C-alpha positions in Angstrom: -29.9 -13.1 7.0 -27.1 -11.4 7.5 -27.6 -12.1 11.4 -27.3 -15.9 10.0 -24.4 -15.6 7.2 -22.5 -13.8 10.1 -23.2 -16.5 12.8 -19.8 -18.1 12.9 -16.3 -17.8 14.0 -14.9 -17.0 11.4 -15.0 -14.0 8.9 -17.2 -14.9 6.2 -15.6 -12.3 3.8 -12.4 -12.5 5.6 -10.3 -9.6 7.7 -8.3 -7.8 4.5 -10.2 -4.7 3.1 -11.9 -5.2 -0.3 -9.5 -4.6 -3.0 -11.0 -1.6 -4.7 -11.1 0.0 -1.6 -7.4 -0.6 -0.8 -7.0 0.9 -4.8 -9.0 3.7 -3.8 -8.5 4.9 -0.1 -5.8 7.7 -0.8 -8.8 9.6 -2.3 -10.5 10.0 1.0 -7.2 12.6 1.9 -4.6 12.9 4.5 -6.0 11.2 7.9 -8.2 12.0 10.2 -11.3 12.5 7.6 -14.8 11.4 9.0 -15.6 8.1 7.2 -18.7 6.5 6.9 -19.0 2.6 5.3 -22.1 1.7 4.5 -23.2 -2.0 5.0 -19.8 -2.7 6.7 -20.8 -6.7 8.0 -17.9 -8.0 10.2 -15.9 -4.1 9.4 -12.9 -5.5 7.5 -12.9 -2.2 5.2 -13.8 0.0 8.1 -11.1 -1.7 10.4 -8.7 -1.3 7.8 -9.6 2.6 7.3 -9.4 2.9 10.9 -6.1 1.9 10.8 -4.6 4.3 7.7 -5.7 6.7 11.0 -9.3 7.9 9.7 -12.3 8.3 12.2 -14.7 5.9 10.8 -18.3 4.7 11.4 -19.1 1.2 10.2 -23.0 1.3 9.3 -25.1 -2.2 9.1 -28.4 -3.5 9.5 -26.6 -7.2 11.2 -26.1 -6.7 14.9 -23.9 -9.9 14.6 -21.7 -8.7 12.0 -20.9 -5.7 13.9 -20.0 -7.3 17.0 -17.8 -9.3 15.1 -16.4 -5.6 13.7 -15.9 -3.8 17.4 -14.0 -7.7 18.2 -11.9 -7.0 14.7 -11.1 -3.6 15.6 -10.4 -4.1 18.9 -7.7 -7.4 17.9 -6.2 -4.7 15.2 -6.1 -2.1 18.2 -8.1 0.6 16.5 -10.7 2.8 17.2 -14.2 1.9 15.4 -17.7 3.6 15.8 -20.6 1.4 14.8 -24.3 1.6 14.1 -26.6 -0.9 13.7 -29.5 0.6 11.3 -31.8 -0.4 8.3 -30.1 2.0 5.5 -33.3 2.2 3.9 -35.0 4.1 6.9 -31.8 5.9 9.1 -31.2 9.6 8.7 -27.5 10.9 8.9 -26.6 14.3 10.2 -25.7 16.3 6.9 -22.8 16.9 6.1 -20.7 15.0 9.1 -18.7 12.6 6.4 -15.8 13.7 4.2 -16.2 10.7 2.6 -18.8 7.5 2.0 -17.5 4.1 1.4 -19.9 1.5 -0.5 -18.8 -1.9 -0.7 -21.6 -3.9 -2.5 -24.0 -2.6 -0.1 -27.5 -4.5 -0.9 -30.8 -2.7 -0.3 -33.9 -3.7 -1.8 -34.8 -1.2 -4.8 -37.4 0.2 -3.2 -34.7 1.7 -0.6 -32.4 2.9 -2.7 -33.9 6.3 -3.7 -33.8 6.7 0.2 -30.5 5.6 0.6 -28.8 7.5 -2.2 -30.4 10.7 -0.7 -28.7 10.1 2.7 -25.2 9.5 1.2 -25.5 13.1 -0.5 -26.8 14.2 2.7 -24.1 12.9 5.0 -21.4 14.5 2.7 -19.5 17.4 3.2 -19.1 19.8 0.2 -16.2 18.7 -1.5 -16.7 14.9 -0.1 -15.9 12.0 -1.9 -18.3 8.5 -2.4 -16.1 5.4 -3.3 -18.5 3.1 -4.5 -18.2 -0.6 -5.9 -21.6 -2.7 -6.8 -22.7 -5.7 -8.5 -24.1 -5.6 -11.9 -27.1 -7.7 -12.6 -25.2 -10.7 -14.0 -23.6 -11.2 -10.7 -26.8 -12.6 -9.5 -25.7 -15.8 -11.3 -22.0 -16.2 -9.5 -23.5 -16.9 -5.6 -20.7 -14.6 -4.4 -23.3 -12.9 -1.7 -25.1 -10.5 -4.0 -28.5 -9.4 -4.0 -30.7 -12.6 -4.7 -33.3 -10.4 -7.6 -32.6 -8.7 -10.4 -31.4 -5.3 -10.4 -32.0 -2.9 -13.0 -28.7 -0.7 -14.0 -29.4 3.2 -13.2 -30.2 5.0 -16.2 -27.2 7.0 -16.9 -26.6 10.9 -16.1 -24.4 13.6 -16.9 -23.7 15.9 -14.3 -21.4 19.2 -14.0 -21.7 19.0 -10.3 -18.0 19.1 -8.8 -19.6 17.5 -5.1 -19.2 15.2 -3.8 -16.4 13.3 -5.5 -17.5 10.0 -7.1 -15.2 7.1 -7.7 -16.8 3.9 -8.4 -16.6 0.4 -9.8 -18.3 -2.6 -11.4 -17.1 -6.1 -12.2 -13.4 -4.5 -11.6 -13.5 -1.1 -13.6 -13.2 2.5 -11.7 -14.7 5.5 -12.9 -14.8 9.0 -11.7 -17.6 11.5 -12.2 
């Protein structure tokens, strides 16, 4: 599906970073930091962070999208590592990233627990997760989100200090 969507000369979501990411990027810390961009598609977010001086790995299931990400990085004169992987199965090296960025990362419900464990595993102690995700109401807006209804996660309370969670849903941000 994503290979087909990205198989065009145009950048489907443009080449500028996601607005929420641009607003929150300073939370990653002073460059260079090691940053993992999940479901980075054509690379607009990873390339932006690389332009800020971070060492970025953009991961996506679409090889077509990642080839375009590499071209965008070359055009912008930044280094970008790409990884073609299924996020419902891939295992990241423990404590290897200072930050994980997840902007509208779509995975099937059955694969989410694995991905969530991998995010926690990949983050260094004190690491930051920047997350923006669709709410179930987004499905009917036909903006590229998942085509199945998604039950929101149950509320949870935690006194855990690491990693730092920054999330947005429908444009509002919260830190946990």
